[in-house]
C-alpha positions as CSV (number, residue, x, y, z in Angstrom):
1,M,70.6,-90.0,-19.9
2,A,73.7,-89.4,-21.9
3,D,74.0,-90.5,-25.6
4,F,76.8,-93.0,-25.8
5,V,78.8,-93.8,-29.0
6,R,80.8,-96.9,-29.6
7,V,84.5,-96.0,-30.2
8,A,86.5,-99.2,-29.7
9,S,86.6,-102.8,-28.4
10,V,87.9,-103.9,-25.0
11,G,90.5,-106.0,-26.8
12,D,91.9,-103.0,-28.6
13,I,93.5,-101.6,-25.4
14,P,95.7,-103.9,-23.3
15,Q,96.0,-103.2,-19.6
16,G,98.4,-100.3,-19.0
17,E,98.0,-99.0,-22.6
18,M,96.2,-96.2,-24.3
19,L,94.3,-95.7,-27.7
20,I,93.4,-92.5,-29.5
21,V,89.9,-92.5,-30.9
22,Q,87.7,-89.8,-32.5
23,L,84.5,-88.3,-31.0
24,N,82.8,-85.6,-33.0
25,G,86.1,-84.9,-34.8
26,D,88.2,-84.5,-31.6
27,D,90.9,-86.8,-30.3
28,V,89.8,-88.7,-27.2
29,V,92.2,-91.0,-25.4
30,L,91.1,-94.3,-23.9
31,A,93.3,-95.7,-21.1
32,N,93.1,-99.2,-19.6
33,V,94.1,-98.9,-15.9
34,D,93.9,-102.2,-14.0
35,G,91.1,-103.4,-16.3
36,E,89.0,-100.1,-16.0
37,I,88.6,-98.0,-19.1
38,Y,88.9,-94.2,-18.8
39,A,88.4,-91.6,-21.5
40,F,89.9,-88.1,-21.5
41,G,90.7,-85.3,-23.9
42,G,93.6,-86.0,-26.2
43,E,95.3,-82.6,-26.1
44,C,97.4,-81.2,-23.3
45,T,96.1,-77.9,-22.0
46,H,99.6,-76.4,-21.9
47,R,100.8,-76.5,-25.5
48,G,98.5,-79.0,-27.2
49,G,100.7,-82.0,-27.0
50,S,99.1,-85.4,-27.9
51,L,98.4,-87.1,-24.6
52,G,97.8,-90.4,-26.5
53,D,101.4,-90.3,-27.5
54,G,102.5,-89.7,-23.9
55,V,103.3,-92.1,-21.1
56,L,100.6,-93.8,-18.9
57,E,101.8,-94.6,-15.4
58,G,99.0,-95.9,-13.1
59,V,96.3,-93.3,-13.2
60,E,98.6,-90.5,-14.6
61,V,99.3,-89.6,-18.2
62,E,102.4,-87.6,-19.0
63,C,102.5,-85.2,-22.0
64,P,105.3,-86.0,-24.3
65,L,106.2,-82.3,-24.9
66,H,106.9,-80.7,-21.5
67,Q,106.1,-83.6,-19.1
68,G,103.0,-82.1,-17.6
69,R,100.9,-84.8,-15.9
70,F,97.2,-85.4,-15.5
71,N,95.0,-87.8,-13.6
72,V,93.1,-89.9,-16.3
73,K,90.1,-90.4,-13.9
74,T,89.5,-86.8,-13.0
75,G,91.4,-84.8,-15.6
76,E,93.1,-82.8,-12.9
77,V,96.6,-81.4,-13.3
78,I,99.2,-83.4,-11.3
79,D,102.4,-81.7,-12.4
80,E,103.0,-78.4,-14.2
81,P,103.4,-76.8,-16.6
82,P,99.7,-77.2,-17.4
83,D,97.4,-75.2,-15.1
84,S,94.0,-76.3,-16.6
85,P,92.5,-79.7,-16.4
86,I,91.7,-81.9,-19.4
87,P,88.1,-83.0,-20.1
88,T,87.0,-86.5,-19.1
89,Y,84.2,-88.6,-20.5
90,Q,81.8,-91.0,-19.1
91,V,82.6,-94.6,-20.2
92,L,80.2,-97.5,-20.7
93,V,81.5,-101.0,-21.4
94,E,78.9,-103.3,-22.8
95,G,80.3,-106.8,-23.6
96,D,83.3,-106.0,-25.8
97,D,82.1,-102.6,-26.8
98,I,83.6,-99.4,-25.3
99,K,81.2,-96.5,-25.5
100,I,81.8,-92.9,-24.4
101,A,79.2,-90.2,-23.7
102,Q,78.9,-87.4,-26.2
103,A,79.2,-83.9,-24.8
């Protein structure tokens, strides 16, 4: 079983919003999509833009640098210029606690 680490509270992320948290010194972005919490790598695979500073539209996040888009559930590239997916993390919500699995 994965080792989960508490990174935030459910109340920290309103529906349709994102929050940047730290996991082992790396930025991880939490996104609240229709009440479900997803976690993904905070850095765009194209030029390293901060995805947490991007735009969340449904299940897609857009990088603020060159408008590359990723699926927050799967990490897959939706729109170029990125050609590599972003990592995603398993999320566990217990009560008000949001926990993500350590790699």
